[in-house]
Kinemage of the C-alpha trace (Angstrom):
@kinemage 1
@onewidth
@group {chain A} dominant
@subgroup {mainchain}
@vectorlist {calphas} color= white
{ca met a 1} P 12.868 -35.532 15.407
{ca val a 2} L 9.976 -33.543 13.850
{ca ser a 3} L 10.619 -32.013 10.425
{ca leu a 4} L 8.752 -28.803 9.664
{ca arg a 5} L 7.447 -28.846 6.235
{ca tyr a 6} L 4.870 -26.000 6.123
{ca asp a 7} L 4.852 -22.381 7.090
{ca ala a 8} L 2.682 -19.408 6.608
{ca arg a 9} L 3.502 -16.263 4.623
{ca gln a 10} L 1.640 -12.888 4.275
{ca glu a 11} L 0.925 -11.917 0.799
{ca ser a 12} L 0.787 -8.410 -0.788
{ca asn a 13} L -2.936 -8.265 -0.548
{ca glu a 14} L -2.761 -8.758 3.278
{ca thr a 15} L -4.030 -12.392 3.141
{ca trp a 16} L -2.095 -15.381 4.264
{ca thr a 17} L -0.859 -18.630 2.383
{ca val a 18} L 0.145 -21.866 4.061
{ca phe a 19} L 2.944 -23.281 1.751
{ca asp a 20} L 5.451 -26.127 1.504
{ca leu a 21} L 8.924 -25.039 2.637
{ca phe a 22} L 10.604 -27.311 0.130
{ca thr a 23} L 8.665 -26.533 -3.029
{ca gly a 24} L 7.157 -23.166 -2.309
{ca leu a 25} L 3.695 -24.358 -3.437
{ca pro a 26} L 0.580 -23.686 -1.447
{ca ala a 27} L -0.508 -26.550 0.751
{ca val a 28} L -3.903 -28.095 0.274
{ca phe a 29} L -6.068 -28.266 3.396
{ca asp a 30} L -9.348 -30.234 3.483
{ca gly a 31} L -9.311 -30.385 -0.298
{ca tyr a 32} L -8.726 -26.638 -0.832
{ca pro a 33} L -5.542 -24.654 -1.390
{ca ala a 34} L -4.491 -22.896 1.654
{ca val a 35} L -4.477 -19.407 0.101
{ca asp a 36} L -6.351 -16.140 0.781
{ca leu a 37} L -6.590 -16.948 4.485
{ca asp a 38} L -6.807 -14.567 7.434
{ca met a 39} L -3.988 -14.618 9.922
{ca glu a 40} L -5.880 -16.575 12.659
{ca tyr a 41} L -7.123 -19.239 10.265
{ca ala a 42} L -3.583 -19.717 8.902
{ca arg a 43} L -2.224 -20.077 12.457
{ca arg a 44} L -4.903 -22.438 13.470
{ca ser a 45} L -4.602 -24.710 10.375
{ca gly a 46} L -0.847 -24.820 10.774
{ca arg a 47} L -1.408 -26.731 13.962
{ca his a 48} L -2.514 -29.721 11.915
{ca pro a 49} L 0.109 -30.407 9.321
{ca glu a 50} L -1.059 -33.932 8.929
{ca arg a 51} L -4.179 -32.575 7.050
{ca tyr a 52} L -2.082 -30.885 4.330
{ca arg a 53} L -1.018 -32.524 1.006
{ca leu a 54} L 0.586 -31.173 -2.031
{ca glu a 55} L -0.957 -31.117 -5.469
{ca thr a 56} L 0.595 -30.516 -8.853
{ca gln a 57} L -1.525 -29.394 -11.731
{ca gly a 58} L -4.576 -30.588 -9.898
{ca arg a 59} L -3.343 -34.004 -9.092
{ca pro a 60} L -2.436 -35.393 -5.705
{ca arg a 61} L 1.424 -35.762 -5.295
């Protein structure tokens, strides 16, 4: 069974954020927070959840 951990949400400034469903924190994708994305990039990057990781106060979790 596959567990979905990440999703995308549209922010009030019309950009998109990929975030962790359990913590609500932005995911980190290729070393950068997955924030201020356009819709297409958020969708494409969501197809590779193994590339995400969480960070807390700048440290890998």
